[in-house]
N, C-alpha and C positions, 0 to 999 in steps of 0.2 A: 135890259139888265147888263150891267157892265161885266166885262170878262172877269174882273177881280172878284165880284160877288159870286159869280158862278163857281169860281175855284174855291172860294171860302165855304160856300154851301156844300160843295162836293166833299171837302175835307171834313166838315162837321158831320156830314152823312156817313162818311166812312168810319169816323171815330165812333159815332153812335152805333153803327152796325157792329163794329168790333166789340164795343162794350156790351152790346146786347148778346153777341156770340159768346164772349167770355163769360158773361153772367150765366148764360144758358149752360155753358160747359161746366162752370163751377157748381151750378145747382144740380146738374146731372151727376157730378162727382159726389156731391153731398148725399144725393139720393142713393147712389150706389153703395157708398161706404157706411151707410146706416145699417146695412145687412152683411157687409163683407169687411175683411181686414184690409187695411191700406197696404199698398205695395211696400216691400222692404220689411214686413213683419215676419219674424221667425220665432217659432215656439219649439223648444227642446230640439232644435236642429231642423225642424220642418219649415219649409217656405210656405207661409200662409197668404201670400200676396193674392188679392182679389178673390179669396176663398171665404165661403160662408163658415161660421163656427161649426156647424154640423159636419161639413166636409173635413175641416181641420181635425175634429174629434175622431173621425173615421181614419184619417191618416195616422194620427198618433196611436190609436189602438191597433192599427195595422202593422205597426213596427214590430210586434211580437209574433206576427203570423208565421214567420219562417224560423222561429226559435225552436231549437231541439236541445234537450238535456240528455247527455250520455251518463249512465250510471255504471261505474266500474266496481268490481269486487273480485272475489276469488273464483277461479274457474270451478264450477260445481264438481267436475270429475278429477281435476288436478289442482287442488287448493294452493299449491305453491306457485301457480301461474295466475297472472292478472287476466281479466276478461271483461268485455262489455256485457253486463247482465241484461240490459234493456235500454230503450230510449223513451223519452216523454215529450210530447208536443203540447202546446197550449190547448188545442182542441180536445185532447184526451182528458184533460183535467179541468177544462173551463178556465184557463188562465187568462186574465184580462186586467187592464189598468183600472184603478179605482178612482171614481169621481172625475173622469176626463172632462165631461161636459161642464161641470161646475167650475173647474180650473180654467178651461178655455173661455167660457162665457164671462168669467171674472176679468180676464184680460181684455176681452172684447168690449166689456162695459166701460172700461177706462179709455177707450178710443174716442176721440173727438172727430166726428165725420166732417165738421166744418173746416177742419184744418188739414183735410186730405191732401191739399195742394203742396203742403210743406215737404212732401216726399221728394219734390223736384230739387230741393237744395239741401235737405237734411239726410244724414245716414239712416239706414233702416233700423227699426227697433227690434232688439233681440230679447226674448223672454226664455227663462228656464225655471223649472220647478221640479222638486223631488216628488215623484208620483208613485204612490204605493201600488203594488200588484196584489191581486187576490185570486183565489181559485176555489174550486168546489172541493172542500176538504174530504168529503166522503168518497170522492172518485179515485183518490190516490191509492188507498189500500186495496181497492178493488182491482185497479190496474196492475199494481205490483204483484198481487196474489196470482195473477195469470202468468207471471214469468216462471220459467222452469227453475231458476235458482231459488226463487221464493217458495215454490211448491215443495222443494226438497226431495223430489222423486229420484234424483240422481246425485244427491249430495253425499259427502263423505264425512263420517264422524271423526272427531279428533281422537288421537290415541295418547295415553299417558306415557311418560318416560318410565322405563323399567330396567331391571338388571338382566343381562344376557345369561345364557347358560354358561357353564365353565368353558373357557376358550383354551384348549391345550397349548396352542402355539404361544399365546401370551402368558399362559399360566395365571390367568386372572379372570375376574368377572368385570364386565364393562357396563356403564350406564348407557342404555339405548335411548337417544333423545325422543322427546315427545314429538308428535306430528300434527300438522295443521289439519283442520277440517273445514268443510264448506257448509256445514249445517249452521243455520243462522236463526236468530231471533229478529225477524223483520221489523217488529215494532220499534226496535232500538235505532234502526236506520232511517225511519220516516222523517224525524226532525231535520236531519242533515239534508235529505232530498228536498224537503219543503223549503229550507233556507236557500238552497241552490236555485230552486225554481223562482222564488220571489226576488232573488238577486240577479236572475237571468244569467247564471253561470252556465258555461257550456259543458262542464264535466264535474262530477262529484265521485269521490272514492269512499265507499261506505266501510272500507277496512278500518278506517280511523275511528269509527263510531263504537267499536267494541261489540258489534252485533253478532259476531261469529262465536259459536261455542268453542271454548278453549279447553285444553287438557287440564285435569286437576293437578297432575304431578308433572312439573317441569324438569328439564334436564339438570337444572341447577338446584334441585330440591335438596336441602341439607340432609334430611334423614336418609334419602336414597344414596347420596354420595358418601355419607358416613358408613352406611351399610356396605357399600362397595369397598371402601377403604379398609373396613374391618376384615372382610373376607380376604382381600388381597394381601393384607398384612399377615394373616395366618398362612396364606399360601406362600408367602415369601420367607417363611421360617426356614432357617438352615442350621441344623444342629449337627456338628461334626464330633462324633463320639470316638474316644479312645476306650473301647470296651475291653479293658484289660489286655491291651496289645493288639486288638483287632480294630482297624479303622472302619467306622460305620457312620453313614450320613443319613439323617432324616431331612428330606427335602421334597422337591416337586413330585417325585415318583410315589411317595406315600401320601402326601398331603392332597393330591388331586382326588384321592379316594376317601380321605378322612374328612375333608372340609366340604360342606354343602350348604345350600340355601333351602330352608324348609319353612313354609308358612311365613315367609318374609323375614326370617331370622337366620343368622349364621349359626351353623351347627357343626360341632366337632365330634366325630365318632370316637368317644372315649373308650368304648370297648375295643375298637381296632387299635388304639394306642396301647391299651393294656396287653393285647395279643402280641403286638410288636415287641414290647418290653419282655414279655414272657419268652418269646421265641429267641430273642437276642441273649437273654439270660441262659436259656437252655443250650444255645450254640456256643456262646463265647465266655461264659463264666468258667474259669479254670477249675475251681473247686468241685470235686466229685466227678470230673471227666477222666476218661482213660486216654493215656498217651502211650506210644510205643517207644521204648527205651532200648538202645543197643548197649549191652554190657561190655565191659572191657575184654571179656572172653568171646565176644562176637555173637551173642545170642540176643534175639529181639524178644523183649517181654512187654506185655501190656500191663501198665501200672496206673493206678488212680492217683490223681492229684489231691492231696489231703491238706494242702496249704493254699493260700491265695484268697483273694477277695471273692465274695459272693453277693450278687445284687439283691438289694431290698426292692423287689418288684413293685410293691404297693407304693412306696415312696417315690421311686423313680418314675412310675407312671404318672403320679400327680405332678411331679416336677416337669415332666415333658409336656403334659397338658397345659400347665401354666405358661411354659415357654412358648408354646405354639400360639396360645391366645394373645401373647405379647408380641408375636411376630419376631421373635428373637433370632439373631444370627450370632452364634457363639460356639466355642469348643467346650466339651465337658467329658467327665467320666461319670458313669452311673453311680447312684447312691449305693454304698456297700453296707451290708449287715455285719461285716467283720473288719472294721477299721483297724483293729489291733493286729490283724494278720498281714503278712508281707504281700506285696504285689507280686503276682506270678502270671506270666502271659502264656504259659504252656510250653515254653522253650527253656532249656537248661543253660545254654550259653557255654562258655569255655572254662568256667570255674565251678566245680561242684565236688561234693563228697559222695562217693559211690560205695555203699555198704553191701557187700555180697554176704548175705546172712547164711546162705547154704555153706559157703566155704570159709566163713568167719574172717573175711579179708577185706580191707578197705583200699580203694584206689582214690587218691586225693589229687584232683586236677586243679591247677591254678594258672590262669592266664594262658590256657592252651597247652600247658605242659603237665606231665605226670610228676607232680611235686614230691609225692611220697607214697609208699605203700606200707601198710601195717596190718598185723593180725589184731583181732579184737575179740571180746566176748560179749554176746548179746543176750537177750532175755531167755530165761530158763524155760525150755519147752515142757519138761516133765511136770512142772508145777503150774502150767498155764500162764506163764509170764512172757511168752514169745514176743519178740519185738515186731511191731506191725510193719508190713511192707507198703510201699507207696512213694509218692513224690512229695517231699516236704521242703521247708525252708527254715533256716535258723531264726528263731523268734527274737532272741537277744543273746548276749553273752556276758558272763560275770566271773570274776576271780574269787577264790576262797569262799566257797559256799558249804553249808551243812545240809545234806539231803536226808530227810527223815521219812520213816515209814514204820509200819507195824513191826516191832521187834528189832529195828536197826536204826542207826544214826551214823551217817558217813560224811566225812569231810573230803572235799575235792578242791583241787587247785583251779581247775578250768571247767566251767559249766557252760554248755552250749545247747539249750533246749531247742527242739525243732518241731515238736508236736505235743502240745499239752505238757504233761509231765515227763515225756520221753525226751532224752537228749544224749549228747555225747559228753563224756567226761573222763578224766584220768581215774585210775583205780589202783591206788598204792597198795591195797591189800592183796592184789594178785601178783603172782610171780610168772605165771604162764598165761599166754593168750592164744587164741585160735584153736584149730582142731575141733574136737567134738565136745568141748567143755560145756557149751550152751545147752546140750541136750538134757543134762541132769544137774548141772552145777552153774547155771548161767546167772545173769543179773535179774533184777526185778523188771526188766524191760528196756533199760538204757543200754547204750553202746559203750562198753568199758574199753578204754584205750591205755596203752603204755604212756607213762608220764611225759617223756620227751616228745613223743609224737602228738600227744594231746596239746602240748605247748605250741608246737609248730602249727598245728591246725588252728588253734585258738588265735594265733597271730594273723592268720589269713582271713578268717571268716568274719562277716559282719551280718547285721540283720538282713534277712532275705537271701542269705547264701543257700543255694540248693543242696538238699541232702536226699539221695535216692537210696531206698532200702528195698531189697528184693530177695525172694527165695526162688531157686530154680525149680520148676516142676519136675516131678520124678521122670528120670530118663533124659532130661535136658541139660544136666550139669556137666560141662565139659571136663571137669576134674574128677568128679565122683570119688573124692578122697574121704568124704565123711558121710555118714548117714544123715540126710537133711530132713528138716520138717517141711512137709509139703504145704502148698497154699491152703488146703482145707484145714490143716492143723493151725496154721497162723491165723486164718480168718476167724477161727473159733475163739481166739483169745485177744485179738488186737483191740485196743481202745480201752479196755478195762482190766488189765492184768493186776493182780495183787502186788502191792509193793511199789516198785519204782514208778509205774505209770499212773498210780492212783494219786488223787489229791492227798496231801500230807504224806505221800510216799517219798521215794527216792528223789523225785523231781520237785518236791516242795521245799523251798528255802526256809530257813529258820526265821520265823517272825516277820516274813516279808510278803504277806498276803497270798493270793492264789495264782499270781502270774506264773506261767510255765507249768501249771499243774491241772489244766482244765480236762485233759483226757480227750479221746477222739470225739469230735463232733460238738463238744461243749463250746458254746460261743459261736459256732458256725451256723447251727440251726437249719442246715440244709441236708437232705439225704444224698448219699453218693449214688451216682448213676453210671451205667455203662454206655449211655447214648452219646451220639455225636462224637465218636472217637476221632481224634486228630493225631496224625503221626508227627511227633515233635522233631525239631531239628537239634539233635544231640551232638 
């Protein structure tokens, strides 16, 4: 056999052997990849090369073995802080992938084992699918129920917003905010936890689920804030009184005791308001109070003020109650029962008429100077018409009046009433003034003046001009020049003498109504008292 034949046979043999080897290797690969994934196959990120479907299923299911879900919520003891309430693992709730084998085998079934060799020149095959998770639903409530936060043994109940007690420094009530609680309704949180598990989230905050019990009344509650505003409005009231010359303020010092919260409602102690008004009336109303007056002869006498406004306590109480409920800040004078009477603050000032009834002499001061002195004739003591003593003020003045009374009718040029029907006027029918005339031949109660002096006085006085009338007590008269009527005699007759002081008497103008003839106390409606004596600045 030639050498060429031998070489040819050798080549053929080698080729046949190679083909037989390649075929055997191919068939071996076909056999292998009938039960395994070909190389380069990846499913959901898992390298499945040369792996049987069952092994791939185990690998895919094993992806969740290290998964842990942290459940956050309110710290059971400190609700304002966040805390991890517990953790959940797949093993605790039976969390696993759903239908892994079906999905993997479905991919494997599409594999052609006879083309396994294509892996040598083709890129690997990548598969991905959305695979649902499932868990044992009954196990989750059981697991959560074992957590301390769920059990509620150390949980805190929420607190409603409420109004504070009265706060002296702020002079106010404040809305105390509601507080968080850690008490929960666990059933409301389970859907959120379940969703986090099935999405394989690492954390879930159940705060957002609304599972925690909340306060019924929040800090922004309209009714609560309206209540606080109403109380604080009342507490913010400031009433600055000019109580007939005395400055008096109703503010924090009174209102902190008058305004309160009772049964959820603002309450004003109206009885306390009434007591305040009554006390102020008693202390500061000039009418009926006693003041010390120093006479021109240097003797201090205690005299009652019988002119001046007197408070209508009932009306003023209601006015003050209404102002407090409105939270008013204002200046005011109290409601008076005697609006037709002149204002008198308990001080005379530097202009006044001083009628010394004991000595029948007048000192008339004007703008700080002794403007004139004059004798006069006052009410007849013997007939019970004695001129009353006290502190008065000119009610009005008028020229050319006819004064009428029982049995008389007198024309006067200058009429200056100062107390009901009592007044000062000229007396043209008299030629002599002063001395002891008043004891048995006096007037019907008015102060009779010489014409020229009456004119001078008339030119100076206006409504409200003070007139002070007094008798010296026995033994106190510095002059002792006449026998005087003592206070007891005068007290027995003042206010209702026959004649001049009576309505339609000497003080009653012809055809001009009752003005100037009311008599003592008429129109005032208040008893005279000796209480709360104040020494005037005369």
